[in-house]
N, C-alpha and C positions, 0 to 999 in steps of 0.2 A: 274495475275497482268499485267497491261499494263506498258510498259517501259516509262520513262519520255519523250523520244523523240517521241514516238507514241502518247502520250497524248498531247504534244504540237502541233503535226501535226493535230490531231483530232480537237483541239480547233481552230486552224487556219482555217481549212476547214469549220467548222461550222460557224465561224464568217464571212468568205468570202461569204458563201452561204446566210447567213442572210442579209448581206449588199447588196447583189444583189437581194433581194426580197423574198428569201425563208423564210418560217416560221420556227421558232426554233424547234418545235417538229418533223416535217418531216426531217429536216437536221440531228437532233440527231438520228432519227430512221434509217437513211441510214448507220450510223456508229455503229448501235446496242448498243446505250447507251440511258439512259433516260435523259429527260431535267433536272431532279434533279441532276443527276451525273454531267452533264455539268455545272450546276450552282455551285456545290461544287468545281469543278476544277477551276473555274474562280473567285471565291469569293475573296474579298479583293484586287482586281485589278491585280492579277497575276495568273499564273498557279500553283496551289498547287501540291506538290508532294504527293505521296501515303502515308497516315498516318498509314497504317496497318503494323504490325510487319511481317518481312519476316518469312516464314515457315522454321522451323529447321528440319533437317532430323531426323527421329525417331532412337532412340538408342535401338537396340535389341541385 
């Protein structure tokens, strides 16, 4: 999972690149995420937090 601070930084970098003329797909590719992932992160006007449940240690 990506930390919330790393996610916010990635979104900022992608948006900055896009505003300076880079297309969205290559900007996302530089950070090894899909355009769809970026779109999920910024939907509803903000940066969404990870919705997955944290992994619990196995009990053996």
